[in-house]
C-alpha positions in Angstrom: -0.4 -14.2 -7.7 0.2 -12.2 -10.8 3.4 -12.4 -12.9 4.1 -9.5 -15.2 6.5 -9.9 -18.1 8.8 -8.1 -17.5 8.0 -7.4 -14.0 7.7 -8.6 -10.4 5.6 -11.4 -8.9 2.8 -9.8 -6.9 1.1 -11.8 -4.2 -1.9 -10.4 -2.2 -1.9 -11.6 1.4 -5.0 -9.7 2.4 -6.0 -6.2 3.4 -3.1 -3.9 2.3 -0.5 -6.6 2.4 1.4 -7.5 -0.7 4.6 -9.5 -1.3 6.3 -8.2 -4.4 9.3 -10.1 -5.6 11.9 -9.5 -8.3 15.5 -8.5 -7.6 14.4 -7.8 -4.0 11.5 -9.0 -1.9 9.3 -6.1 -0.8 6.3 -6.4 1.6 3.7 -3.7 2.1 1.8 -3.1 5.4 2.2 -6.6 6.8 -0.9 -7.7 8.7 -1.9 -11.1 9.9 1.0 -12.7 8.1 1.0 -16.5 8.0 3.8 -17.2 5.5 7.2 -16.4 7.0 9.1 -15.6 3.8 11.9 -13.1 4.6 11.7 -9.5 3.3 14.5 -7.4 2.0 12.4 -4.3 2.4 9.2 -3.6 4.3 7.1 -0.6 3.4 4.7 0.6 6.1 2.3 3.4 5.3 1.2 4.4 8.8 1.0 3.3 12.4 -2.5 1.9 12.7 -2.5 -1.7 14.0 -3.8 -3.2 10.8 -0.8 -1.9 9.0 2.0 -1.7 11.5 2.5 -4.5 14.1 5.7 -5.7 15.6 4.5 -9.4 15.5 3.9 -9.3 11.8 7.1 -7.5 11.1 9.0 -10.1 13.1 7.6 -12.9 11.0 9.1 -11.6 7.8 12.3 -9.9 9.1 15.9 -11.0 8.8 18.9 -9.3 10.2 19.4 -7.0 7.2 15.7 -6.2 6.5 15.1 -2.5 6.1 11.8 -0.9 7.0 10.7 2.3 5.3 7.9 4.1 7.3 6.7 7.4 8.8 8.0 8.4 12.2 4.8 7.3 13.9 5.8 3.7 13.2 9.3 3.9 14.7 8.2 3.7 18.4 6.3 0.5 17.6 9.2 -1.2 15.9 12.2 -0.7 18.1 15.2 -2.8 17.3 14.8 -2.7 13.5 16.6 -0.7 10.9 14.1 1.9 9.9 14.3 4.6 7.2 11.9 7.3 8.4 10.1 9.1 5.6 7.6 11.9 5.1 5.4 12.8 2.2 7.7 14.1 -0.6 10.7 12.1 0.4 12.6 10.0 -2.1 15.1 7.4 -0.9 17.0 4.4 -2.4 17.1 1.3 -0.3 18.9 -1.9 -1.4 18.9 -0.5 -4.9 15.1 0.1 -4.9 13.9 3.7 -5.5 11.1 4.6 -3.1 9.0 7.7 -3.1 6.8 8.6 -0.1 3.6 10.3 -1.3 0.7 11.8 0.6 -2.2 9.7 1.9 -5.0 11.2 3.9 -8.8 11.6 4.3 -10.9 14.4 3.0 -14.3 13.1 3.8 -14.0 10.1 6.1 -14.4 11.3 9.7 -14.7 10.0 13.2 -17.8 10.9 15.2 -16.2 14.2 16.4 -15.2 15.3 12.9 -11.6 14.2 13.1 -10.4 12.4 9.9 -9.3 8.8 10.4 -6.1 9.7 8.5 -5.4 13.4 8.9 -3.2 15.1 6.4 -1.1 16.7 9.2 -0.1 13.3 10.5 2.2 12.6 7.6 0.9 9.2 6.7 2.1 8.0 3.3 1.6 5.9 0.2 4.6 4.7 -1.8 5.7 4.7 -5.4 8.6 2.2 -5.8 10.3 0.4 -8.7 10.6 -3.4 -8.6 11.2 -5.6 -11.7 11.1 -2.6 -14.1 7.6 -1.6 -12.9 6.7 1.5 -11.0 4.2 0.4 -8.4 1.9 2.8 -6.4 0.7 1.6 -3.1 -1.8 4.2 -2.1 -2.0 3.4 1.6 -5.1 4.5 3.5 -6.4 7.5 1.6 -9.2 9.2 -0.1 -9.2 10.5 -3.6 -6.8 13.4 -3.2 -5.4 16.1 -5.6 -1.9 14.8 -5.3 -2.9 11.7 -7.2 -2.9 13.7 -10.4 0.9 13.7 -10.3 1.3 10.0 -9.7 3.0 8.2 -12.5 3.0 4.4 -12.2 2.6 1.1 -14.1 0.7 -0.7 -11.4 -1.7 1.0 -8.9 -2.7 -0.8 -5.6 -5.8 1.1 -4.5 -8.1 0.7 -1.4 -11.7 0.2 -2.4 -13.7 -0.5 0.8 -14.9 3.0 1.9 -15.4 3.9 5.6 -11.7 4.7 6.2 -10.5 4.9 2.6 -11.9 5.5 -0.9 -15.1 3.8 -1.9 -15.0 1.6 -4.9 -16.4 4.5 -7.0 -13.8 6.9 -5.7 -11.0 4.4 -6.3 -12.2 3.9 -9.9 -12.0 7.7 -10.3 -8.4 7.6 -8.9 -7.5 4.8 -11.3 -9.0 6.6 -14.3 -7.1 9.7 -13.3 -3.7 8.0 -12.8 -4.0 5.7 -15.8 -1.7 2.9 -14.8 -1.2 -0.1 -17.0 -2.9 -2.2 -14.4 -4.9 -1.5 -11.2 -5.3 -4.0 -8.3 -7.9 -3.4 -5.5 -7.0 -3.8 -1.8 -8.3 -3.0 1.6 -11.3 -5.3 1.7 -12.2 -8.6 3.2 -10.5 -8.0 6.6 -11.6 -4.9 8.5 -14.2 -3.5 6.2 -15.3 -4.2 2.6 -16.0 -7.3 0.5 -15.2 -8.6 -2.9 -18.3 -6.8 -4.1 -16.3 -3.6 -3.7 -13.5 -5.0 -5.8 -16.0 -6.0 -8.5 -17.6 -2.6 -8.5 -14.2 -1.0 -8.8 -13.4 -3.2 -11.8 -16.6 -2.4 -13.6 -16.1 1.4 -13.2 -12.4 1.4 -14.3 -11.4 2.5 -17.8 -8.1 0.7 -17.4 -7.2 -3.0 -16.9 -8.0 -4.4 -13.4 -7.0 -7.6 -11.8 -8.7 -8.8 -8.7 -6.3 -11.1 -6.9 -7.2 -14.0 -4.7 -5.8 -13.8 -1.2 -3.0 -16.3 -0.7 -2.4 -17.8 2.7 
């Protein structure tokens, strides 16, 4: 866990899953959740099963939990209150300002040349403000031109390659965005290891904190 002063408590629960707590409790991309702490807001970047599963959402939901996610997630999460967003949307949920930003692949392809995360699908990352800090959760993405317009205090960036940025590409993204702090994610579960996080930290020109997964 990291505690910023002033700022939210940030707990990494593995892969792209964070619990971010201040005036509200926000989870991102819940996956293989073991702690059942309730969420006020759940942010889901896209519909792949390591980011959007009904079982994990159920573990952290309460009757008034609001999910913010692209349309592709809605069919998987029937019965919940869902605010559907597309890249470019800006919404306020429970007093938290949330911007949906593009997330897609430019050079990570399946065997037939189809990107793992096509731009046309409308998958997203999020920029949201909790505890006086603007936090960028990049989602599953490559280094894309839209990152040049991201303004944030804390950047949560995927580093494992294969489906997302490599450690080297993620460091380029961090150096472009210039947050006060960068935190690597998307390793240690599906693909990637802590070595990717270490490489990312070595190449970044801004402060980096590698969090230990909490269970």
